[in-house]
C-alpha positions as CSV (number, residue, x, y, z in Angstrom):
1,X,2.8,7.8,36.1
2,X,3.7,4.2,36.4
3,X,7.4,3.5,35.7
4,X,8.5,1.1,33.0
5,X,8.8,-2.5,34.3
6,X,11.7,-4.9,33.8
7,X,9.5,-6.8,31.3
8,X,8.7,-3.8,29.1
9,X,12.3,-2.6,29.2
10,X,13.5,-6.1,28.1
11,X,10.8,-6.2,25.4
12,X,12.0,-2.9,24.0
13,X,15.5,-4.2,23.8
14,X,14.3,-7.4,22.1
15,X,12.2,-5.4,19.6
16,X,15.2,-3.3,18.6
17,X,17.6,-6.2,18.7
18,X,19.7,-4.1,21.1
19,X,21.9,-7.0,22.1
20,X,23.5,-7.0,18.6
21,X,24.7,-3.4,18.8
22,X,28.4,-3.4,18.0
23,X,28.4,-6.7,16.2
24,X,28.5,-7.2,12.4
25,X,25.3,-7.5,10.5
26,X,24.9,-8.3,6.8
27,X,22.4,-6.0,5.3
28,X,21.0,-6.7,1.8
29,X,22.1,-4.0,-0.7
30,X,19.3,-1.7,-1.9
31,X,19.3,-2.1,-5.7
32,X,18.2,1.3,-7.1
33,X,19.5,3.2,-10.1
34,X,22.9,4.1,-11.4
35,X,25.9,2.4,-13.0
36,X,26.9,0.5,-9.9
37,X,23.4,-0.7,-9.2
38,X,23.0,-1.9,-12.8
39,X,26.0,-4.2,-12.3
40,X,24.7,-5.3,-8.9
41,X,21.2,-6.1,-10.4
42,X,22.9,-8.2,-13.0
43,X,24.8,-10.1,-10.3
44,X,21.6,-10.3,-8.2
45,X,19.8,-12.1,-11.0
46,X,22.5,-14.7,-11.2
47,X,22.6,-15.3,-7.4
48,X,18.9,-15.3,-6.5
49,X,18.1,-18.7,-8.1
50,X,20.8,-20.2,-5.8
51,X,19.2,-18.4,-2.7
52,X,22.1,-16.0,-2.4
53,X,21.8,-12.2,-2.0
54,X,24.2,-9.3,-2.2
55,X,24.8,-7.8,1.2
56,X,27.1,-5.3,2.9
57,X,28.7,-5.4,6.3
58,X,27.0,-3.1,8.8
59,X,28.0,-2.4,12.4
60,X,25.6,-0.2,14.4
61,X,26.6,2.0,17.3
62,X,24.6,2.3,20.5
63,X,23.7,5.9,19.6
64,X,22.3,4.8,16.2
65,X,20.2,2.1,17.8
66,X,18.9,4.5,20.5
67,X,17.9,7.0,17.8
68,X,16.7,4.6,15.1
69,X,19.3,5.8,12.6
70,X,20.5,2.4,11.4
71,X,19.0,-0.4,9.4
72,X,18.8,-3.4,11.8
73,X,18.7,-6.7,9.9
74,X,16.9,-8.8,12.5
75,X,15.0,-6.3,14.7
76,X,11.2,-6.2,14.7
77,X,11.3,-2.4,14.6
78,X,13.6,0.2,13.2
79,X,12.3,3.2,15.2
80,X,15.0,2.9,17.9
81,X,14.7,3.0,21.7
82,X,13.8,6.7,22.1
83,X,10.7,6.4,20.0
84,X,9.7,3.2,21.8
85,X,10.1,5.1,25.1
86,X,7.8,7.7,23.7
87,X,5.2,5.2,22.8
88,X,5.3,3.8,26.3
89,X,5.0,7.3,27.8
90,X,2.0,8.1,25.7
91,X,0.2,4.8,26.3
92,X,0.7,4.9,30.0
93,X,-0.4,8.6,30.2
94,X,-3.7,8.0,28.4
95,X,-4.4,5.0,30.6
96,X,-3.6,6.9,33.8
97,X,-5.8,9.8,32.7
98,X,-8.6,7.7,31.4
99,X,-8.4,9.1,27.9
100,X,-10.9,7.2,25.8
101,X,-10.0,5.2,22.7
102,X,-8.0,2.6,21.0
103,X,-4.4,2.6,19.8
104,X,-3.3,2.6,16.2
105,X,-0.2,2.7,14.1
106,X,-0.3,3.4,10.3
107,X,2.7,1.8,8.6
108,X,4.0,-1.0,10.9
109,X,6.8,-2.7,9.1
110,X,7.4,-5.8,11.2
111,X,5.0,-4.7,13.9
112,X,7.3,-3.8,16.7
113,X,5.7,-0.6,17.8
114,X,2.2,-2.2,17.9
115,X,3.6,-5.2,19.7
116,X,4.9,-2.8,22.4
117,X,1.5,-1.2,22.6
118,X,-0.2,-4.5,23.1
119,X,2.3,-5.6,25.7
120,X,1.7,-2.5,27.9
121,X,-2.1,-3.0,27.8
122,X,-1.6,-6.7,28.7
123,X,0.8,-5.9,31.6
124,X,-1.7,-3.4,33.1
125,X,-4.6,-5.7,32.4
126,X,-6.4,-3.3,30.1
127,X,-9.1,-5.3,28.3
128,X,-11.3,-2.6,26.8
129,X,-9.0,-1.2,24.2
130,X,-7.9,-2.5,20.8
131,X,-4.5,-2.1,19.1
132,X,-5.0,-1.5,15.4
133,X,-2.2,-2.6,13.0
134,X,-2.8,-0.7,9.7
135,X,-0.6,-1.4,6.7
136,X,-0.8,-2.4,3.1
137,X,1.5,-5.3,4.0
138,X,2.8,-4.9,0.5
139,X,5.1,-1.9,0.9
140,X,4.3,1.7,0.0
141,X,2.1,3.0,-2.9
142,X,3.4,4.4,-6.1
143,X,3.4,8.2,-5.8
144,X,0.6,10.3,-7.4
145,X,2.5,13.5,-8.1
146,X,-0.5,15.1,-9.9
147,X,-2.6,14.9,-6.7
148,X,0.2,15.1,-4.2
149,X,3.1,17.1,-5.7
150,X,5.2,16.7,-2.5
151,X,5.5,13.0,-3.3
152,X,7.0,13.6,-6.7
153,X,10.1,11.4,-7.1
154,X,9.4,9.4,-4.0
155,X,11.1,6.0,-4.2
156,X,9.8,4.2,-1.1
157,X,7.6,1.9,-3.3
158,X,10.8,0.4,-4.7
159,X,12.2,-0.7,-1.4
160,X,11.7,-4.4,-1.1
161,X,12.7,-4.5,2.6
162,X,9.5,-2.5,3.4
163,X,7.2,-5.2,2.1
164,X,6.4,-7.3,5.1
165,X,3.4,-9.6,4.8
166,X,0.5,-9.8,7.1
167,X,1.4,-13.4,8.0
168,X,4.9,-12.3,9.1
169,X,3.5,-9.5,11.3
170,X,1.0,-11.9,12.9
171,X,3.8,-14.3,13.5
172,X,5.9,-11.6,15.2
173,X,2.9,-10.9,17.6
174,X,2.7,-14.7,18.2
175,X,6.3,-15.2,19.1
176,X,5.9,-12.6,21.9
177,X,2.7,-14.2,23.1
178,X,0.7,-11.1,22.2
179,X,-1.6,-12.1,19.3
180,X,-5.1,-12.1,20.6
181,X,-8.6,-10.6,20.1
182,X,-7.4,-7.2,21.2
183,X,-5.2,-6.9,18.1
184,X,-7.0,-5.8,14.9
185,X,-5.5,-5.7,11.5
186,X,-6.4,-3.2,8.7
187,X,-4.9,-4.5,5.4
188,X,-4.8,-2.3,2.4
189,X,-3.9,1.2,1.2
190,X,-4.9,3.9,3.8
191,X,-7.1,5.7,1.2
192,X,-9.2,2.5,1.0
193,X,-9.2,1.2,4.6
194,X,-9.3,4.3,6.8
195,X,-12.5,5.9,5.6
196,X,-14.5,2.8,6.5
197,X,-12.4,1.5,9.5
198,X,-14.7,0.5,12.4
199,X,-12.9,2.8,14.8
200,X,-14.9,5.2,17.0
201,X,-12.3,6.8,19.3
202,X,-8.5,6.8,19.5
203,X,-6.2,7.6,22.4
204,X,-3.0,7.1,20.4
205,X,-2.5,7.8,16.7
206,X,0.9,6.9,15.4
207,X,1.7,7.8,11.8
208,X,4.6,6.1,10.0
209,X,3.6,6.3,6.4
210,X,6.6,8.2,5.1
211,X,4.8,9.9,2.2
212,X,2.6,13.0,2.0
213,X,-0.3,11.0,0.7
214,X,-0.1,8.3,3.4
215,X,0.4,10.9,6.2
216,X,-2.5,13.0,5.0
217,X,-4.8,10.0,4.7
218,X,-4.1,9.2,8.3
219,X,-4.6,12.8,9.5
220,X,-7.8,13.4,7.5
221,X,-9.5,10.1,8.5
222,X,-8.3,9.6,12.0
223,X,-7.3,12.9,13.7
224,X,-10.9,13.8,14.3
225,X,-11.3,10.5,16.1
226,X,-8.4,11.3,18.5
227,X,-9.8,12.0,22.0
228,X,-9.0,15.2,23.9
229,X,-5.9,14.3,26.0
230,X,-4.8,11.7,23.4
231,X,-1.5,11.7,21.5
232,X,-0.5,11.9,17.9
233,X,3.0,10.7,17.0
234,X,4.7,11.4,13.7
235,X,7.6,9.1,12.9
236,X,8.9,10.6,9.7
237,X,8.8,14.4,10.6
238,X,12.6,14.8,10.3
239,X,13.4,12.1,7.8
240,X,10.9,12.8,5.0
241,X,10.2,16.4,4.0
242,X,6.9,15.4,2.4
243,X,5.7,14.0,5.7
244,X,6.5,17.2,7.5
245,X,4.7,19.2,4.8
246,X,1.6,17.0,5.2
247,X,1.5,17.6,8.9
248,X,2.1,21.3,8.6
249,X,-0.6,21.6,5.9
250,X,-3.2,19.8,8.0
251,X,-2.4,21.7,11.1
252,X,-2.7,25.0,9.3
253,X,-5.9,24.1,7.6
254,X,-7.5,23.0,10.8
255,X,-6.0,25.7,13.1
256,X,-4.1,23.2,15.3
257,X,-1.7,25.0,17.6
258,X,-0.6,22.5,20.1
259,X,3.1,22.5,20.7
260,X,5.0,19.9,18.6
261,X,7.6,18.1,20.8
262,X,10.8,16.4,19.7
263,X,11.5,12.8,20.4
264,X,14.7,12.3,18.5
265,X,16.2,13.3,15.1
266,X,13.0,12.4,13.2
267,X,10.1,11.6,15.6
268,X,7.8,14.3,17.0
269,X,4.4,14.2,18.9
270,X,1.8,16.4,20.5
271,X,-1.0,16.1,22.9
272,X,-4.5,17.0,21.6
273,X,-5.7,19.6,24.0
274,X,-9.0,20.5,22.2
275,X,-11.8,18.2,21.4
């Protein structure tokens, strides 16, 4: 398999903002519930009209950035270097072995993982595959505990930092010189966009939807389109129990037995061995 080039290695470091490791970053405070948060929300309402925000000092370690365990303020991805290395491995493998299909990520945040996918295709001069960038571009949905009990109490929909607009993601592709006709965007909730998505075959299916519902929507609608020899990557396996449960439920229901391999503390993947 072709080794990573200096360009791709540098791009991965840029996407993770690796050069800031060990320096101070000022991360906006997540205003949720509790006595302290009530006081902070009151202060936040006073400061926002003056374009100020409440932040806390953060200093990431190299290990945290490698494993994607921090909250980088300026990076275009939060998955860390190990999960980017995994994306590169999977993309190069399907190309080398002529596995048919496009590449997709569900839940893209600022677009970093899909930017890397497009960069690899461009470097190798692959012109017959698309990179699909699927997201609501409005954050995560409000949980539906009656239909998906595993999502009961999920708070992801409250996290403002996860709401990255389509225009911002397009801009991020542009600043790396990678926004072109081979990049396709699917805007909306997965339950609405995936059933009618004009995708015939996939070689890479990367799921980063956090919730049971989002993960199951991706599996139900897209795993049947994943070619034999293609890869499915689960970003939230170790971080969100509901995501793990969705994957386990789907695999059990469909008799999927391929070995699940570990990437880092939360990411896993497997190769589809059966058509």
